[in-house]
C-alpha positions in Angstrom: -87.3 112.9 29.8 -85.9 109.5 30.7 -82.5 108.1 29.9 -81.5 104.5 29.4 -78.2 103.2 30.6 -76.9 100.3 28.6 -73.8 98.6 29.8 -71.4 97.6 27.0 -71.2 93.8 26.8 -67.8 92.3 27.1 -66.2 90.9 24.0 -66.5 87.4 25.4 -70.2 87.8 26.0 -70.8 89.3 22.6 -69.1 86.4 20.9 -71.2 83.9 22.8 -74.4 85.8 22.0 -73.5 86.0 18.3 -72.8 82.3 18.2 -76.1 81.4 20.0 -78.1 83.7 17.7 -76.8 82.1 14.6 -79.1 79.7 12.8 -78.2 76.0 12.9 -77.0 76.0 9.2 -74.7 78.9 9.9 -73.3 77.2 12.9 -72.7 74.0 10.9 -71.0 76.1 8.1 -68.5 77.3 10.7 -68.1 73.9 12.4 -67.5 71.8 9.3 -64.1 73.3 8.4 -63.1 72.9 12.0 -64.0 69.3 12.0 -62.1 68.8 8.7 -59.0 70.3 10.3 -59.4 68.1 13.3 -59.6 65.0 11.0 -56.4 66.0 9.2 -54.3 66.9 12.3 -52.3 63.6 12.2 -51.5 64.0 8.5 -50.6 67.7 8.8 -48.5 67.2 12.0 -48.2 70.9 12.8 -44.8 71.8 14.2 -46.2 73.9 17.0 -48.1 71.0 18.5 -46.0 68.0 17.4 -45.0 65.6 20.1 -41.4 64.6 20.6 -41.5 61.5 22.8 -44.6 59.9 21.2 -45.7 59.4 17.6 -48.0 62.3 16.8 -50.9 60.2 15.4 -50.7 58.0 18.5 -50.8 61.1 20.7 -53.9 62.4 18.8 -55.6 59.0 19.3 -55.0 59.3 23.0 -56.5 62.7 23.0 -59.5 61.5 21.1 -59.8 58.5 23.5 -59.8 60.8 26.5 -62.3 63.1 24.8 -64.8 60.2 24.3 -64.3 59.1 27.9 -64.9 62.7 29.1 -68.2 62.9 27.1 -69.5 59.8 28.7 -68.4 60.8 32.2 -69.9 64.3 31.6 -73.3 62.7 31.2 -73.0 61.2 34.7 -71.1 64.0 36.5 -71.8 67.1 34.5 -75.4 66.6 33.5 -76.9 64.4 36.2 -74.6 65.6 39.0 -73.6 62.0 40.1 -70.1 61.9 41.4 -68.5 58.8 39.9 -64.9 58.0 40.9 -64.8 54.5 39.4 -65.6 55.3 35.8 -62.5 53.4 34.8 -64.4 50.2 35.7 -66.8 50.7 32.7 -63.7 51.5 30.6 -62.1 48.2 31.7 -65.3 46.2 31.0 -65.4 47.5 27.4 -61.7 46.7 26.9 -62.1 43.1 28.2 -65.1 42.5 26.1 -63.1 43.4 23.0 -60.2 41.3 24.2 -62.3 38.2 25.1 -63.9 38.1 21.6 -61.0 39.0 19.4 -57.8 37.8 21.1 -56.4 34.3 20.3 -55.6 34.0 24.0 -59.4 33.7 24.7 -61.4 30.5 24.4 -64.6 32.4 23.5 -65.9 32.5 20.0 -63.9 34.9 17.8 -65.9 37.9 16.5 -65.0 40.6 13.9 -63.6 43.5 15.9 -66.3 46.0 14.8 -69.0 43.7 16.3 -67.4 44.0 19.7 -68.0 47.8 19.8 -71.8 47.6 20.2 -71.3 44.4 22.3 -69.1 46.3 24.7 -71.7 49.0 25.0 -74.4 46.5 25.8 -72.3 44.7 28.4 -71.3 47.9 30.1 -74.9 49.0 30.1 -75.8 45.8 32.0 -73.0 46.5 34.4 -74.3 50.1 34.8 -77.8 48.7 35.7 -76.3 46.2 38.1 -74.2 48.8 39.9 -76.7 51.7 39.7 -79.9 49.9 40.9 -78.8 49.4 44.5 -76.4 52.4 44.8 -78.0 55.4 43.0 -80.2 56.0 46.0 -77.0 57.2 47.7 -75.8 60.7 47.3 -72.6 62.7 47.3 -69.6 61.2 49.1 -71.4 57.9 49.7 -72.0 57.4 46.0 -68.5 58.4 45.2 -67.1 55.8 47.6 -69.3 53.0 46.1 -68.3 53.8 42.5 -64.6 54.0 43.5 -65.0 50.5 45.0 -66.6 49.3 41.8 -63.6 50.4 39.8 -61.2 48.6 42.1 -63.4 45.5 42.1 -63.2 45.2 38.3 -59.4 45.5 38.4 -59.1 42.9 41.2 -61.5 40.5 39.5 -59.4 40.8 36.3 -56.3 40.0 38.4 -57.7 37.0 40.2 -60.1 35.3 37.8 -58.1 32.9 35.6 -60.0 33.4 32.3 -59.2 37.2 32.5 -55.4 36.3 32.6 -54.4 38.9 35.2 -51.1 40.7 34.4 -50.4 38.3 31.5 -53.3 39.8 29.7 -54.6 39.3 26.2 -52.4 39.8 23.1 -53.3 40.6 19.5 -56.6 42.2 20.5 -58.6 43.4 17.6 -57.0 41.1 15.1 -58.9 38.8 12.7 -58.5 35.0 12.4 -55.3 35.4 10.5 -53.8 37.7 13.1 -54.1 40.8 11.0 -54.9 44.0 13.0 -58.1 45.9 12.2 -56.1 49.0 11.4 -52.4 49.1 10.6 -51.7 52.6 11.8 -52.7 55.1 14.5 -54.1 57.6 12.0 -56.9 55.3 11.0 -57.7 54.6 14.7 -57.8 58.3 15.3 -60.3 58.9 12.4 -62.5 56.1 13.6 -62.5 57.5 17.2 -63.2 61.1 16.0 -66.1 59.8 13.8 -67.6 58.0 16.8 -67.1 61.2 19.0 -69.1 63.2 16.5 -71.9 60.6 16.5 -72.0 60.5 20.3 -72.0 64.3 20.6 -75.0 64.5 18.3 -76.8 61.9 20.4 -75.9 63.4 23.7 -76.7 66.9 22.4 -80.2 65.8 21.4 -80.7 64.1 24.8 -79.7 67.4 26.6 -82.3 69.3 24.6 -85.0 66.8 25.4 -87.0 66.2 28.6 -84.4 63.7 29.6 -81.7 66.4 29.7 -83.9 68.9 31.5 -84.6 66.2 34.1 -80.9 65.6 34.5 -80.3 69.3 35.1 -83.1 69.5 37.6 -81.6 66.5 39.5 -78.2 68.1 39.4 -79.4 71.4 40.8 -81.6 70.1 43.5 -82.7 66.4 43.7 -85.3 67.0 46.4 -87.0 69.8 44.5 -86.9 67.8 41.3 -88.7 64.9 43.0 -91.3 67.2 44.5 -92.0 68.6 41.1 -92.7 65.2 39.8 -89.4 64.2 38.1 -88.8 60.4 38.5 -85.4 61.0 39.9 -84.3 57.4 40.3 -85.3 56.5 36.7 -83.3 59.4 35.2 -80.3 58.6 37.4 -80.3 55.1 36.0 -80.6 56.6 32.4 -77.6 58.8 33.0 -75.5 56.0 34.6 -76.3 53.5 31.8 -75.6 56.0 29.0 -72.4 57.0 30.6 -71.4 53.4 31.1 -72.1 52.6 27.4 -69.8 55.4 26.2 -67.2 54.3 28.7 -67.3 50.8 27.4 -67.1 51.9 23.8 -64.0 53.9 24.6 -62.4 50.9 26.4 -63.1 48.7 23.3 -61.4 51.3 21.1 -58.4 51.5 23.4 -58.0 47.7 23.5 -58.2 47.5 19.7 -55.7 50.2 19.1 -53.2 49.0 21.8 -53.7 45.3 20.9 -53.0 44.2 24.4 -55.2 44.3 27.6 -54.3 43.5 31.2 -55.4 44.7 34.6 -52.6 47.3 34.9 -54.2 49.9 32.7 -57.3 50.4 34.9 -56.1 51.8 38.2 -57.6 54.5 40.4 -55.1 57.1 39.0 -56.5 56.6 35.5 -60.0 57.1 36.9 -59.0 60.3 38.6 -57.5 61.6 35.3 -60.8 60.9 33.6 -62.6 63.0 36.2 -59.9 65.7 36.1 -60.6 66.1 32.4 -64.3 66.8 33.1 -63.7 69.1 36.0 -60.9 71.0 34.3 -62.8 71.6 31.2 -66.2 72.4 32.8 -68.7 69.8 34.0 -71.9 70.0 32.0 -70.3 71.7 28.9 -69.6 69.3 26.0 -67.0 71.6 24.5 -65.5 72.2 27.9 -64.9 68.6 28.6 -63.4 68.1 25.2 -60.9 70.9 26.0 -60.2 69.4 29.4 -59.6 65.9 27.8 -57.2 67.5 25.3 -55.2 69.2 28.1 -55.0 66.1 30.3 -54.1 63.7 27.5 -51.9 66.0 25.4 -49.7 67.9 27.8 -47.8 64.9 29.2 -47.1 63.7 25.7 -46.0 67.1 24.4 -43.7 68.0 27.4 -42.2 64.6 28.1 -39.6 66.1 30.5 -42.5 67.1 32.8 -44.4 63.8 32.4 -43.3 62.4 35.8 -44.7 65.5 37.4 -48.0 65.5 35.6 -50.1 64.4 38.6 -48.6 67.2 40.7 -49.2 69.8 37.9 -52.8 68.7 37.4 -53.4 68.7 41.1 -52.1 72.3 41.5 -54.0 73.3 38.4 -57.3 71.9 39.8 -56.7 73.6 43.1 -56.2 77.0 41.4 -59.2 76.4 39.2 -61.4 75.6 42.1 -60.4 78.8 43.8 -60.6 81.2 40.9 -63.0 79.5 38.4 -64.9 76.6 40.1 -67.1 76.1 37.0 -64.1 75.0 34.9 -62.4 76.5 31.9 -65.8 76.5 30.0 -68.5 76.3 32.6 -72.0 75.0 31.8 -74.4 77.7 30.7 -78.1 76.9 30.6 -79.5 78.3 27.5 -82.9 78.2 26.0 -83.8 75.5 23.5 -84.1 76.4 19.8 -87.8 77.1 19.9 -87.4 79.1 23.1 -84.8 81.3 21.6 -87.1 82.1 18.7 -89.9 83.0 21.1 -87.4 85.1 23.2 -86.4 87.0 20.0 -90.0 87.8 19.1 -90.9 88.8 22.7 -87.9 91.1 23.4 -86.6 91.8 20.0 -83.0 90.8 20.7 -80.9 87.7 21.2 -80.8 85.5 24.3 -78.9 86.9 27.3 -76.6 84.3 28.9 -75.4 86.2 31.9 -76.2 85.1 35.4 -79.0 87.7 35.9 -82.4 87.4 34.5 -82.5 88.8 31.0 -86.2 89.3 31.2 -85.8 91.4 34.3 -83.0 93.4 32.7 -85.2 94.1 29.7 -88.1 95.4 31.8 -86.0 97.5 34.2 -83.6 99.0 31.7 -86.2 100.7 29.4 -88.2 103.9 29.8 -90.3 104.3 32.9 
């Protein structure tokens, strides 16, 4: 007579398994009310999370802006494993594109603000190709130093090239020919940004589940092995860099339109480090994790204004503690099977997909009767 020992799964694991075993319509049925609640946060202004030193809709827009930046940077750092310390450069390029084509301080042709959003994405994609083509053959610290230099070059160019107006900057960005702003309040800007985030998440999610996403993961895990197995490493690195640059440029254009003013003081190294901290804190490679990390990095200094001057110290200590006790971030990346793979897994083993670190197939073969 044989016995089978089955370890009781933790509550956390069971919740994850239940979520991953739900059908896509069931998952959407749960997510839609959550998305509706997120949309109405500036209107509800819940007392528990209301900010004191900053208008709450403006604070929510800052959170959404950081979330969009974190999604783009997560493609580069979390999915493809490319350490980019100068992501603020792409953010700055997108902001300046919006400023150059909408501000009355610019001599270029005036465009409707919405047209500058795709234009900012195209221009930053070109910058991504220009930067990535010679530098993405580097790895690790060398790539990080080059990208850090790119971010500083963009800021210094904006300071020294006269048409970019240095510290004087561009006023009334995002206004029409009559000087009317595109949106009159921060709530509308928040709704626009959240809508764009949802669209970008759908796009990035489909990419992750495609052969492009699998190529990114293989490059992140071991670039040499991926190349030996036939993955065109350089091409997919460029893809990640360009897509991440486009999202960064889009977020910069939104920031410029909401603020209505752009100069070179908003694109320093510290801002780039905060972008990276949002990805690392939430969990590189996990879309929900980086959204959580962005919310923490953007919201806490606005909620606790008395601690705002110590926010860099607090985030630094938090990252050190996180690297010691949970290096994968608050919500680390978990590589799960694709939708068709989960169905095959269910038919083969008769149960949902295991998401622990050990091989679920091995656990199924060794845990049964012998």
